[in-house]
C-alpha positions, 0 to 999 in steps of 0.5 A: 500500500503506498504511504503518504510520501508516495502520494505526495510524489503522485501529486507533484507528477500530475501538476501539468494537469492542474487548471486543465479541462478533462476532454474524455473520461472512461474506466470501469468504476461504478461511480458517475465518472462522467460527471468529470467530463468537460470539468476543469481541475482546480487543484490536486491535494493529498491527505495521508494516503488519499489523492484528491482531485478537486473541482469547483463543487466536488472532489474525487477521492482516490485510494490506491489500496494495497495494489493500486497503480497509476500511469501518466501519459501512458496506459497498462494493458488492463482496463483502468478504473479511471482514465482522464484525458486532457489536451496535453496528456492523460492520467490513468488509475488502476485497482483503486477505490474511487469516491466523490465527495460533495461540496467543500473538501475542507469539510471532510478532512482535518489537515492537522492529522496529516504528518506531511501537511503544513498544518500537522499538529503533534500536540493533537496527535499526543492527545489522541494517543493519550485517549487510547492508552490500551492500544498497542503503539503498532496499531496507534501509529497506523490510525489514519485519523491520528497519523494520516500517511503513516504506513507499515514501513514508516511504523517499523522504522520509527519504532526502531529509531525510538527503541520502542517495542511495537506491542507496547501499550500507548499509555505505558510509554513514557511521555518523552518517548511518546513525543519522540515517536510523534516527532519521528513519524513526521521526520521519517515521512519526509526522509522517506519522500527524499529517498524515494525520489532518489530511488534509494528508499530500501537502502536506508531501511534499518528494520523493515524487511531486515534480518539483523539488528544493526545495534545489537547484532542479533536477529530481528523478530518478524511478527504480525502484531496488534489488532491490525495484524500487520508485519512488524520487524523489531529487536527484543534487546534494544526496543523496550516493551512497555506493558 
């Protein structure tokens, strides 16, 4: 599943179509995609893992889910979920979720929840974590209404950096460590963006998909953790369990 930084890259790549009129719409989506025909795109926005195509009085929300892809000025052999053709090119989405949001997009999203947005509010994130003291931190970091844009890679890397076991209970983690985790969720997301643009993201992974702890020279544990049952990679020697 693409994480927040990857969706920001998509936003940057499609800026050529901002302000352009859509001259043709097709695809196998079940929603009324023809509503976009002859509409002018006002702007592109992102919120976490959501890619937003904004028009005058509605917005199209695209979520790439686990296996979604897109192509700019080219097509795959399979039928796209949504294809938008412009005078100067085309934009195609595959294997994704598409919804129409009516009215002002600001009524749907709290931008302060997005770890890569200028309005990101770490204090709000801390208050949200304090409200779920019995949740494992591995689950809490993936809650999009707290850390919009954070996915499993970012989760694993942040917890390794902060030396916190993924099955630690949020309410048992010392306040200073909780603040560290919140800060790193945003910091690492921007580093992820930088490395991905340079096509070297995997080279910088310290825990995700790794076998050995670089600090302890011990095998990393690979385990599905928490209610979300996502893969975690962690060291039981240097990542402290708070329960």
